[in-house]
LUMLO-602273 format. One record per residue (C-alpha): residue number from 1; chain; x, y, z. Coordinates in steps of 0.5 Angstrom, whole numbers, plus 500, padded with zeros to 3 digits. Example, Ala and Ser with C-alpha at 12.3 -4.5 7.8 and 13.67 -1.06 7.14 Angstrom:
BEGIN
<atom n="1" chain="A" u="525" v="491" w="516"/>
<atom n="2" chain="A" u="527" v="498" w="514"/>
END
This chain:
BEGIN
<atom n="1" chain="A" u="852" v="323" w="138"/>
<atom n="2" chain="A" u="847" v="320" w="142"/>
<atom n="3" chain="A" u="845" v="323" w="149"/>
<atom n="4" chain="A" u="847" v="318" w="154"/>
<atom n="5" chain="A" u="845" v="318" w="161"/>
<atom n="6" chain="A" u="849" v="318" w="167"/>
<atom n="7" chain="A" u="845" v="313" w="171"/>
<atom n="8" chain="A" u="848" v="307" w="171"/>
<atom n="9" chain="A" u="844" v="300" w="169"/>
<atom n="10" chain="A" u="842" v="299" w="176"/>
<atom n="11" chain="A" u="840" v="305" w="178"/>
<atom n="12" chain="A" u="835" v="306" w="172"/>
<atom n="13" chain="A" u="832" v="299" w="174"/>
<atom n="14" chain="A" u="831" v="301" w="181"/>
<atom n="15" chain="A" u="828" v="307" w="179"/>
<atom n="16" chain="A" u="823" v="304" w="173"/>
<atom n="17" chain="A" u="821" v="298" w="178"/>
<atom n="18" chain="A" u="820" v="302" w="184"/>
<atom n="19" chain="A" u="816" v="308" w="180"/>
<atom n="20" chain="A" u="812" v="301" w="177"/>
<atom n="21" chain="A" u="815" v="298" w="172"/>
<atom n="22" chain="A" u="817" v="304" w="167"/>
<atom n="23" chain="A" u="821" v="304" w="160"/>
<atom n="24" chain="A" u="826" v="311" w="160"/>
<atom n="25" chain="A" u="826" v="316" w="155"/>
<atom n="26" chain="A" u="832" v="322" w="155"/>
<atom n="27" chain="A" u="829" v="328" w="154"/>
<atom n="28" chain="A" u="833" v="333" w="157"/>
<atom n="29" chain="A" u="841" v="333" w="159"/>
<atom n="30" chain="A" u="843" v="340" w="163"/>
<atom n="31" chain="A" u="851" v="339" w="160"/>
<atom n="32" chain="A" u="848" v="338" w="153"/>
<atom n="33" chain="A" u="841" v="343" w="153"/>
<atom n="34" chain="A" u="844" v="348" w="158"/>
<atom n="35" chain="A" u="841" v="349" w="165"/>
<atom n="36" chain="A" u="836" v="353" w="163"/>
<atom n="37" chain="A" u="829" v="352" w="165"/>
<atom n="38" chain="A" u="826" v="354" w="159"/>
<atom n="39" chain="A" u="831" v="349" w="155"/>
<atom n="40" chain="A" u="828" v="344" w="160"/>
<atom n="41" chain="A" u="821" v="346" w="159"/>
<atom n="42" chain="A" u="822" v="347" w="151"/>
<atom n="43" chain="A" u="824" v="339" w="151"/>
<atom n="44" chain="A" u="819" v="336" w="156"/>
<atom n="45" chain="A" u="812" v="339" w="156"/>
<atom n="46" chain="A" u="807" v="335" w="154"/>
<atom n="47" chain="A" u="811" v="328" w="154"/>
<atom n="48" chain="A" u="806" v="325" w="159"/>
<atom n="49" chain="A" u="809" v="323" w="166"/>
<atom n="50" chain="A" u="817" v="325" w="167"/>
<atom n="51" chain="A" u="822" v="324" w="172"/>
<atom n="52" chain="A" u="827" v="329" w="174"/>
<atom n="53" chain="A" u="833" v="326" w="175"/>
<atom n="54" chain="A" u="839" v="330" w="180"/>
<atom n="55" chain="A" u="846" v="329" w="181"/>
<atom n="56" chain="A" u="849" v="331" w="186"/>
<atom n="57" chain="A" u="856" v="329" w="189"/>
<atom n="58" chain="A" u="854" v="324" w="194"/>
<atom n="59" chain="A" u="847" v="322" w="191"/>
<atom n="60" chain="A" u="842" v="322" w="187"/>
<atom n="61" chain="A" u="835" v="326" w="188"/>
<atom n="62" chain="A" u="829" v="328" w="183"/>
<atom n="63" chain="A" u="822" v="328" w="183"/>
<atom n="64" chain="A" u="817" v="323" w="178"/>
<atom n="65" chain="A" u="812" v="328" w="176"/>
<atom n="66" chain="A" u="805" v="323" w="174"/>
<atom n="67" chain="A" u="803" v="328" w="170"/>
<atom n="68" chain="A" u="805" v="332" w="163"/>
<atom n="69" chain="A" u="810" v="338" w="164"/>
<atom n="70" chain="A" u="804" v="344" w="163"/>
<atom n="71" chain="A" u="805" v="351" w="165"/>
<atom n="72" chain="A" u="799" v="354" w="169"/>
<atom n="73" chain="A" u="797" v="346" w="171"/>
<atom n="74" chain="A" u="798" v="342" w="177"/>
<atom n="75" chain="A" u="802" v="336" w="177"/>
<atom n="76" chain="A" u="802" v="330" w="182"/>
<atom n="77" chain="A" u="809" v="330" w="184"/>
<atom n="78" chain="A" u="813" v="324" w="189"/>
<atom n="79" chain="A" u="820" v="327" w="190"/>
<atom n="80" chain="A" u="825" v="321" w="192"/>
<atom n="81" chain="A" u="832" v="321" w="193"/>
<atom n="82" chain="A" u="836" v="314" w="190"/>
<atom n="83" chain="A" u="843" v="313" w="195"/>
<atom n="84" chain="A" u="846" v="307" w="193"/>
<atom n="85" chain="A" u="841" v="302" w="192"/>
<atom n="86" chain="A" u="836" v="304" w="196"/>
<atom n="87" chain="A" u="830" v="309" w="195"/>
<atom n="88" chain="A" u="825" v="313" w="198"/>
<atom n="89" chain="A" u="821" v="317" w="197"/>
<atom n="90" chain="A" u="816" v="323" w="199"/>
<atom n="91" chain="A" u="809" v="325" w="196"/>
<atom n="92" chain="A" u="808" v="332" w="196"/>
<atom n="93" chain="A" u="802" v="333" w="193"/>
<atom n="94" chain="A" u="800" v="337" w="186"/>
<atom n="95" chain="A" u="804" v="343" w="184"/>
<atom n="96" chain="A" u="804" v="348" w="179"/>
<atom n="97" chain="A" u="811" v="348" w="175"/>
<atom n="98" chain="A" u="813" v="355" w="177"/>
<atom n="99" chain="A" u="813" v="353" w="184"/>
<atom n="100" chain="A" u="818" v="347" w="183"/>
<atom n="101" chain="A" u="823" v="351" w="178"/>
<atom n="102" chain="A" u="826" v="358" w="182"/>
<atom n="103" chain="A" u="827" v="361" w="175"/>
<atom n="104" chain="A" u="821" v="361" w="174"/>
<atom n="105" chain="A" u="817" v="363" w="180"/>
<atom n="106" chain="A" u="815" v="370" w="181"/>
<atom n="107" chain="A" u="810" v="375" w="184"/>
<atom n="108" chain="A" u="804" v="378" w="183"/>
<atom n="109" chain="A" u="808" v="383" w="179"/>
<atom n="110" chain="A" u="812" v="379" w="175"/>
<atom n="111" chain="A" u="818" v="379" w="179"/>
<atom n="112" chain="A" u="822" v="373" w="180"/>
<atom n="113" chain="A" u="823" v="371" w="188"/>
<atom n="114" chain="A" u="828" v="369" w="192"/>
<atom n="115" chain="A" u="825" v="364" w="196"/>
<atom n="116" chain="A" u="825" v="362" w="203"/>
<atom n="117" chain="A" u="821" v="356" w="204"/>
<atom n="118" chain="A" u="820" v="352" w="198"/>
<atom n="119" chain="A" u="812" v="352" w="197"/>
<atom n="120" chain="A" u="813" v="345" w="194"/>
<atom n="121" chain="A" u="818" v="342" w="200"/>
<atom n="122" chain="A" u="822" v="343" w="194"/>
<atom n="123" chain="A" u="826" v="346" w="188"/>
<atom n="124" chain="A" u="831" v="347" w="183"/>
<atom n="125" chain="A" u="835" v="353" w="180"/>
<atom n="126" chain="A" u="838" v="350" w="174"/>
<atom n="127" chain="A" u="842" v="356" w="172"/>
<atom n="128" chain="A" u="846" v="356" w="178"/>
<atom n="129" chain="A" u="846" v="349" w="179"/>
<atom n="130" chain="A" u="842" v="348" w="186"/>
<atom n="131" chain="A" u="836" v="344" w="189"/>
<atom n="132" chain="A" u="833" v="346" w="196"/>
<atom n="133" chain="A" u="828" v="342" w="200"/>
<atom n="134" chain="A" u="825" v="343" w="207"/>
<atom n="135" chain="A" u="828" v="340" w="213"/>
<atom n="136" chain="A" u="821" v="336" w="213"/>
<atom n="137" chain="A" u="822" v="333" w="206"/>
<atom n="138" chain="A" u="829" v="332" w="207"/>
<atom n="139" chain="A" u="828" v="329" w="214"/>
<atom n="140" chain="A" u="823" v="324" w="210"/>
<atom n="141" chain="A" u="829" v="322" w="205"/>
<atom n="142" chain="A" u="834" v="321" w="209"/>
<atom n="143" chain="A" u="838" v="327" w="206"/>
<atom n="144" chain="A" u="843" v="331" w="211"/>
<atom n="145" chain="A" u="842" v="338" w="212"/>
<atom n="146" chain="A" u="844" v="343" w="209"/>
<atom n="147" chain="A" u="837" v="344" w="205"/>
<atom n="148" chain="A" u="840" v="347" w="199"/>
<atom n="149" chain="A" u="846" v="344" w="195"/>
<atom n="150" chain="A" u="849" v="344" w="189"/>
<atom n="151" chain="A" u="849" v="339" w="184"/>
<atom n="152" chain="A" u="853" v="337" w="177"/>
<atom n="153" chain="A" u="848" v="334" w="172"/>
<atom n="154" chain="A" u="840" v="334" w="171"/>
<atom n="155" chain="A" u="836" v="330" w="166"/>
<atom n="156" chain="A" u="829" v="329" w="165"/>
<atom n="157" chain="A" u="826" v="322" w="162"/>
<atom n="158" chain="A" u="820" v="321" w="158"/>
<atom n="159" chain="A" u="816" v="315" w="163"/>
<atom n="160" chain="A" u="812" v="309" w="160"/>
<atom n="161" chain="A" u="810" v="302" w="160"/>
<atom n="162" chain="A" u="815" v="298" w="159"/>
<atom n="163" chain="A" u="811" v="295" w="154"/>
<atom n="164" chain="A" u="808" v="300" w="149"/>
<atom n="165" chain="A" u="803" v="299" w="144"/>
<atom n="166" chain="A" u="809" v="299" w="139"/>
<atom n="167" chain="A" u="813" v="293" w="143"/>
<atom n="168" chain="A" u="807" v="289" w="143"/>
<atom n="169" chain="A" u="805" v="290" w="136"/>
<atom n="170" chain="A" u="812" v="288" w="134"/>
<atom n="171" chain="A" u="812" v="282" w="139"/>
<atom n="172" chain="A" u="806" v="279" w="136"/>
<atom n="173" chain="A" u="809" v="279" w="129"/>
<atom n="174" chain="A" u="815" v="275" w="132"/>
<atom n="175" chain="A" u="811" v="271" w="136"/>
<atom n="176" chain="A" u="807" v="269" w="128"/>
<atom n="177" chain="A" u="814" v="269" w="124"/>
<atom n="178" chain="A" u="816" v="263" w="130"/>
<atom n="179" chain="A" u="810" v="260" w="130"/>
<atom n="180" chain="A" u="810" v="259" w="122"/>
<atom n="181" chain="A" u="818" v="257" w="123"/>
<atom n="182" chain="A" u="816" v="251" w="127"/>
<atom n="183" chain="A" u="810" v="249" w="123"/>
<atom n="184" chain="A" u="813" v="249" w="117"/>
<atom n="185" chain="A" u="821" v="247" w="119"/>
<atom n="186" chain="A" u="824" v="241" w="116"/>
<atom n="187" chain="A" u="830" v="237" w="119"/>
<atom n="188" chain="A" u="836" v="236" w="115"/>
<atom n="189" chain="A" u="835" v="232" w="109"/>
<atom n="190" chain="A" u="828" v="230" w="112"/>
<atom n="191" chain="A" u="833" v="224" w="115"/>
<atom n="192" chain="A" u="828" v="224" w="121"/>
<atom n="193" chain="A" u="821" v="225" w="121"/>
<atom n="194" chain="A" u="822" v="228" w="127"/>
<atom n="195" chain="A" u="827" v="231" w="131"/>
<atom n="196" chain="A" u="828" v="229" w="139"/>
<atom n="197" chain="A" u="830" v="234" w="144"/>
<atom n="198" chain="A" u="832" v="230" w="150"/>
<atom n="199" chain="A" u="832" v="234" w="157"/>
<atom n="200" chain="A" u="836" v="234" w="162"/>
<atom n="201" chain="A" u="839" v="237" w="169"/>
<atom n="202" chain="A" u="837" v="238" w="176"/>
<atom n="203" chain="A" u="831" v="236" w="180"/>
<atom n="204" chain="A" u="827" v="241" w="180"/>
<atom n="205" chain="A" u="830" v="245" w="175"/>
<atom n="206" chain="A" u="823" v="247" w="170"/>
<atom n="207" chain="A" u="825" v="240" w="165"/>
<atom n="208" chain="A" u="817" v="239" w="165"/>
<atom n="209" chain="A" u="814" v="246" w="165"/>
<atom n="210" chain="A" u="818" v="247" w="159"/>
<atom n="211" chain="A" u="815" v="242" w="155"/>
<atom n="212" chain="A" u="808" v="244" w="158"/>
<atom n="213" chain="A" u="810" v="251" w="156"/>
<atom n="214" chain="A" u="812" v="249" w="149"/>
<atom n="215" chain="A" u="805" v="245" w="149"/>
<atom n="216" chain="A" u="802" v="251" w="152"/>
<atom n="217" chain="A" u="803" v="256" w="146"/>
<atom n="218" chain="A" u="802" v="251" w="140"/>
<atom n="219" chain="A" u="794" v="249" w="144"/>
<atom n="220" chain="A" u="793" v="256" w="145"/>
<atom n="221" chain="A" u="792" v="256" w="152"/>
<atom n="222" chain="A" u="795" v="253" w="158"/>
<atom n="223" chain="A" u="796" v="247" w="160"/>
<atom n="224" chain="A" u="799" v="242" w="165"/>
<atom n="225" chain="A" u="799" v="236" w="162"/>
<atom n="226" chain="A" u="807" v="234" w="164"/>
<atom n="227" chain="A" u="806" v="233" w="172"/>
<atom n="228" chain="A" u="810" v="238" w="176"/>
<atom n="229" chain="A" u="811" v="239" w="184"/>
<atom n="230" chain="A" u="816" v="241" w="188"/>
<atom n="231" chain="A" u="817" v="234" w="191"/>
<atom n="232" chain="A" u="825" v="234" w="193"/>
<atom n="233" chain="A" u="826" v="228" w="188"/>
<atom n="234" chain="A" u="823" v="230" w="183"/>
<atom n="235" chain="A" u="816" v="228" w="179"/>
<atom n="236" chain="A" u="818" v="225" w="173"/>
<atom n="237" chain="A" u="821" v="217" w="174"/>
<atom n="238" chain="A" u="819" v="215" w="167"/>
<atom n="239" chain="A" u="822" v="216" w="161"/>
<atom n="240" chain="A" u="817" v="220" w="157"/>
<atom n="241" chain="A" u="817" v="222" w="150"/>
<atom n="242" chain="A" u="812" v="228" w="148"/>
<atom n="243" chain="A" u="810" v="230" w="141"/>
<atom n="244" chain="A" u="807" v="237" w="140"/>
<atom n="245" chain="A" u="800" v="238" w="136"/>
<atom n="246" chain="A" u="799" v="244" w="132"/>
<atom n="247" chain="A" u="792" v="246" w="135"/>
<atom n="248" chain="A" u="790" v="249" w="127"/>
<atom n="249" chain="A" u="791" v="243" w="124"/>
<atom n="250" chain="A" u="792" v="237" w="129"/>
<atom n="251" chain="A" u="798" v="235" w="126"/>
<atom n="252" chain="A" u="805" v="233" w="130"/>
<atom n="253" chain="A" u="809" v="238" w="129"/>
<atom n="254" chain="A" u="816" v="236" w="127"/>
<atom n="255" chain="A" u="819" v="235" w="134"/>
<atom n="256" chain="A" u="819" v="231" w="140"/>
<atom n="257" chain="A" u="821" v="234" w="148"/>
<atom n="258" chain="A" u="824" v="227" w="151"/>
<atom n="259" chain="A" u="823" v="228" w="159"/>
<atom n="260" chain="A" u="828" v="224" w="165"/>
<atom n="261" chain="A" u="829" v="223" w="171"/>
<atom n="262" chain="A" u="832" v="229" w="174"/>
<atom n="263" chain="A" u="840" v="229" w="176"/>
<atom n="264" chain="A" u="843" v="229" w="183"/>
<atom n="265" chain="A" u="849" v="228" w="186"/>
<atom n="266" chain="A" u="848" v="221" w="189"/>
<atom n="267" chain="A" u="842" v="218" w="186"/>
<atom n="268" chain="A" u="837" v="221" w="180"/>
<atom n="269" chain="A" u="839" v="219" w="173"/>
<atom n="270" chain="A" u="845" v="215" w="172"/>
<atom n="271" chain="A" u="850" v="216" w="167"/>
<atom n="272" chain="A" u="849" v="209" w="163"/>
<atom n="273" chain="A" u="842" v="211" w="162"/>
<atom n="274" chain="A" u="843" v="217" w="159"/>
<atom n="275" chain="A" u="848" v="213" w="154"/>
<atom n="276" chain="A" u="843" v="209" w="153"/>
<atom n="277" chain="A" u="837" v="214" w="151"/>
<atom n="278" chain="A" u="842" v="218" w="147"/>
<atom n="279" chain="A" u="843" v="211" w="143"/>
<atom n="280" chain="A" u="835" v="210" w="143"/>
<atom n="281" chain="A" u="835" v="204" w="146"/>
<atom n="282" chain="A" u="830" v="206" w="151"/>
<atom n="283" chain="A" u="823" v="205" w="150"/>
<atom n="284" chain="A" u="818" v="211" w="153"/>
<atom n="285" chain="A" u="815" v="210" w="159"/>
<atom n="286" chain="A" u="821" v="206" w="162"/>
<atom n="287" chain="A" u="821" v="206" w="170"/>
<atom n="288" chain="A" u="828" v="209" w="172"/>
<atom n="289" chain="A" u="831" v="205" w="178"/>
<atom n="290" chain="A" u="837" v="210" w="179"/>
<atom n="291" chain="A" u="841" v="204" w="183"/>
<atom n="292" chain="A" u="840" v="199" w="176"/>
<atom n="293" chain="A" u="841" v="202" w="169"/>
<atom n="294" chain="A" u="837" v="199" w="164"/>
<atom n="295" chain="A" u="840" v="193" w="160"/>
<atom n="296" chain="A" u="838" v="189" w="153"/>
<atom n="297" chain="A" u="836" v="184" w="157"/>
<atom n="298" chain="A" u="829" v="188" w="159"/>
<atom n="299" chain="A" u="823" v="187" w="156"/>
<atom n="300" chain="A" u="822" v="193" w="152"/>
<atom n="301" chain="A" u="829" v="195" w="151"/>
<atom n="302" chain="A" u="830" v="198" w="143"/>
<atom n="303" chain="A" u="836" v="193" w="141"/>
<atom n="304" chain="A" u="837" v="196" w="134"/>
<atom n="305" chain="A" u="835" v="203" w="134"/>
<atom n="306" chain="A" u="834" v="207" w="128"/>
<atom n="307" chain="A" u="837" v="215" w="126"/>
<atom n="308" chain="A" u="829" v="217" w="128"/>
<atom n="309" chain="A" u="830" v="213" w="135"/>
<atom n="310" chain="A" u="837" v="217" w="137"/>
<atom n="311" chain="A" u="837" v="223" w="141"/>
<atom n="312" chain="A" u="839" v="228" w="136"/>
<atom n="313" chain="A" u="839" v="235" w="141"/>
<atom n="314" chain="A" u="840" v="235" w="148"/>
<atom n="315" chain="A" u="838" v="241" w="153"/>
<atom n="316" chain="A" u="841" v="243" w="160"/>
<atom n="317" chain="A" u="836" v="246" w="163"/>
<atom n="318" chain="A" u="838" v="250" w="170"/>
<atom n="319" chain="A" u="834" v="254" w="175"/>
<atom n="320" chain="A" u="837" v="262" w="173"/>
<atom n="321" chain="A" u="836" v="263" w="180"/>
<atom n="322" chain="A" u="840" v="259" w="184"/>
<atom n="323" chain="A" u="846" v="256" w="178"/>
<atom n="324" chain="A" u="851" v="259" w="183"/>
<atom n="325" chain="A" u="848" v="255" w="188"/>
<atom n="326" chain="A" u="850" v="248" w="183"/>
<atom n="327" chain="A" u="854" v="244" w="188"/>
<atom n="328" chain="A" u="862" v="241" w="186"/>
<atom n="329" chain="A" u="859" v="234" w="185"/>
<atom n="330" chain="A" u="853" v="237" w="181"/>
<atom n="331" chain="A" u="858" v="241" w="176"/>
<atom n="332" chain="A" u="862" v="235" w="176"/>
<atom n="333" chain="A" u="857" v="230" w="174"/>
<atom n="334" chain="A" u="855" v="235" w="168"/>
<atom n="335" chain="A" u="862" v="235" w="166"/>
<atom n="336" chain="A" u="863" v="228" w="167"/>
<atom n="337" chain="A" u="856" v="227" w="162"/>
<atom n="338" chain="A" u="858" v="233" w="157"/>
<atom n="339" chain="A" u="864" v="229" w="156"/>
<atom n="340" chain="A" u="860" v="222" w="155"/>
<atom n="341" chain="A" u="856" v="226" w="149"/>
<atom n="342" chain="A" u="862" v="230" w="145"/>
<atom n="343" chain="A" u="864" v="222" w="145"/>
<atom n="344" chain="A" u="858" v="221" w="142"/>
<atom n="345" chain="A" u="858" v="228" w="137"/>
<atom n="346" chain="A" u="851" v="229" w="140"/>
<atom n="347" chain="A" u="850" v="237" w="140"/>
<atom n="348" chain="A" u="848" v="240" w="147"/>
<atom n="349" chain="A" u="846" v="247" w="150"/>
<atom n="350" chain="A" u="843" v="250" w="156"/>
<atom n="351" chain="A" u="838" v="252" w="158"/>
<atom n="352" chain="A" u="836" v="258" w="164"/>
<atom n="353" chain="A" u="829" v="257" w="166"/>
<atom n="354" chain="A" u="825" v="262" w="172"/>
<atom n="355" chain="A" u="829" v="268" w="168"/>
<atom n="356" chain="A" u="824" v="272" w="171"/>
<atom n="357" chain="A" u="825" v="271" w="178"/>
<atom n="358" chain="A" u="832" v="274" w="177"/>
<atom n="359" chain="A" u="832" v="281" w="181"/>
<atom n="360" chain="A" u="830" v="287" w="178"/>
<atom n="361" chain="A" u="828" v="283" w="171"/>
<atom n="362" chain="A" u="820" v="283" w="169"/>
<atom n="363" chain="A" u="817" v="281" w="163"/>
<atom n="364" chain="A" u="817" v="287" w="161"/>
<atom n="365" chain="A" u="825" v="287" w="160"/>
<atom n="366" chain="A" u="825" v="280" w="156"/>
<atom n="367" chain="A" u="824" v="282" w="149"/>
<atom n="368" chain="A" u="831" v="285" w="150"/>
<atom n="369" chain="A" u="833" v="279" w="155"/>
<atom n="370" chain="A" u="840" v="278" w="153"/>
<atom n="371" chain="A" u="842" v="285" w="154"/>
<atom n="372" chain="A" u="840" v="286" w="161"/>
<atom n="373" chain="A" u="846" v="286" w="166"/>
<atom n="374" chain="A" u="843" v="281" w="171"/>
<atom n="375" chain="A" u="842" v="276" w="165"/>
<atom n="376" chain="A" u="849" v="276" w="163"/>
<atom n="377" chain="A" u="852" v="275" w="170"/>
<atom n="378" chain="A" u="848" v="269" w="169"/>
<atom n="379" chain="A" u="851" v="266" w="163"/>
<atom n="380" chain="A" u="858" v="268" w="165"/>
<atom n="381" chain="A" u="857" v="263" w="171"/>
<atom n="382" chain="A" u="854" v="258" w="167"/>
<atom n="383" chain="A" u="860" v="259" w="162"/>
<atom n="384" chain="A" u="866" v="259" w="168"/>
<atom n="385" chain="A" u="862" v="253" w="172"/>
<atom n="386" chain="A" u="860" v="249" w="166"/>
<atom n="387" chain="A" u="864" v="251" w="160"/>
<atom n="388" chain="A" u="858" v="252" w="155"/>
<atom n="389" chain="A" u="860" v="257" w="150"/>
<atom n="390" chain="A" u="855" v="264" w="152"/>
<atom n="391" chain="A" u="852" v="263" w="145"/>
<atom n="392" chain="A" u="849" v="255" w="147"/>
<atom n="393" chain="A" u="846" v="258" w="153"/>
<atom n="394" chain="A" u="839" v="260" w="153"/>
<atom n="395" chain="A" u="834" v="263" w="157"/>
<atom n="396" chain="A" u="826" v="262" w="158"/>
<atom n="397" chain="A" u="820" v="263" w="163"/>
<atom n="398" chain="A" u="816" v="257" w="163"/>
<atom n="399" chain="A" u="809" v="258" w="165"/>
<atom n="400" chain="A" u="808" v="256" w="172"/>
<atom n="401" chain="A" u="802" v="259" w="176"/>
<atom n="402" chain="A" u="799" v="263" w="170"/>
<atom n="403" chain="A" u="793" v="262" w="167"/>
<atom n="404" chain="A" u="794" v="266" w="160"/>
<atom n="405" chain="A" u="799" v="265" w="155"/>
<atom n="406" chain="A" u="804" v="271" w="154"/>
<atom n="407" chain="A" u="806" v="273" w="148"/>
<atom n="408" chain="A" u="812" v="276" w="151"/>
<atom n="409" chain="A" u="814" v="269" w="154"/>
<atom n="410" chain="A" u="812" v="266" w="148"/>
<atom n="411" chain="A" u="818" v="269" w="144"/>
<atom n="412" chain="A" u="823" v="267" w="149"/>
<atom n="413" chain="A" u="820" v="260" w="149"/>
<atom n="414" chain="A" u="820" v="259" w="142"/>
<atom n="415" chain="A" u="826" v="263" w="140"/>
<atom n="416" chain="A" u="830" v="257" w="145"/>
<atom n="417" chain="A" u="826" v="252" w="141"/>
<atom n="418" chain="A" u="828" v="254" w="135"/>
<atom n="419" chain="A" u="836" v="254" w="137"/>
<atom n="420" chain="A" u="834" v="247" w="139"/>
<atom n="421" chain="A" u="833" v="245" w="132"/>
<atom n="422" chain="A" u="838" v="248" w="129"/>
<atom n="423" chain="A" u="843" v="245" w="134"/>
<atom n="424" chain="A" u="840" v="238" w="131"/>
<atom n="425" chain="A" u="841" v="240" w="124"/>
<atom n="426" chain="A" u="848" v="240" w="125"/>
<atom n="427" chain="A" u="848" v="234" w="129"/>
<atom n="428" chain="A" u="846" v="231" w="123"/>
<atom n="429" chain="A" u="849" v="234" w="118"/>
<atom n="430" chain="A" u="855" v="232" w="122"/>
<atom n="431" chain="A" u="853" v="224" w="122"/>
<atom n="432" chain="A" u="859" v="221" w="117"/>
<atom n="433" chain="A" u="855" v="219" w="110"/>
<atom n="434" chain="A" u="852" v="212" w="111"/>
END
């Protein structure tokens, strides 16, 4: 059976972030590999930086070693204590291993010494399941006295950067695969030349930023063609359709992203305009009027829209950091719009932006983002409040302040786009035969 850590997901994430964004790989677990310093060193020597985690009854303590465990060599050590979700640390300098492990500490004649005062301010007696800290260290870490306490478990982890070389290579390969899939994609049975994806959502949710992010990936550099801002009423006042060009051949890709006025409780995009957009009556660059929806009398109204003019997939865009704060009025409005879409058979998904701003989530988590507990909680919130199936909720991190593309961000954006195209295929396949 696989050896698993006793750390909770939250405890592990707190420690990973506290020590600079690390990935933990469990090397040693005392209850499995025996409570022995000799066994610990056999498993953990020459493994690069490690973190030793000691589980006492009421708190977790340990030592972060900034270099490989090696005998007869001094290693920089940072002692820490984790109490609930708070971490305190004490930099104790560089020390040899024998000053950290009780059963290795011997005098000049090779006899083990009963330590009265820990040379590093800390030592661990694995055999007797005891850990001792000097009064100064205990005070710095905010731990209670006495300085010597018993513990139940000890684990040692190898610490690596969250994105090591192998993961980075895998991400780059996946990005190339997704780019190729987007470039060679053909709508279901060639029923249309380009899929139209409409982005809807509250003002400031990240609709325009998502369009910029998709454009950036296919251009090969960050671009901000679509205006983005923090105005409470939103920047997008017009209905805009944005074809995406492939930088390699300059050809338009088989999908168009459609931007619109944001949703709000009282004003914003009105339900009548949404229906007109879905049916293909609204022309590009139409200026929205929240008090007066478009009618057939408008000079540019599309009276006989083709299937190409219609919307084939809708993505409801929400800010992941504030989705819990959606007002009752907004939730009711979105549910009404969804009912209209179901009535017209339009497939729709939810897209959560700013996932990198969720507490404890970093870019290093993106390859396994859907397994991260905070993200799972966000998906559950959207499912519960708005009724989207969990499999229909996507997460991305848009390009907002960066100047360089990041392949880990790109795979989230491209994966979400691929899901939208698949949803559009479902819409086309479900159309009545004509």
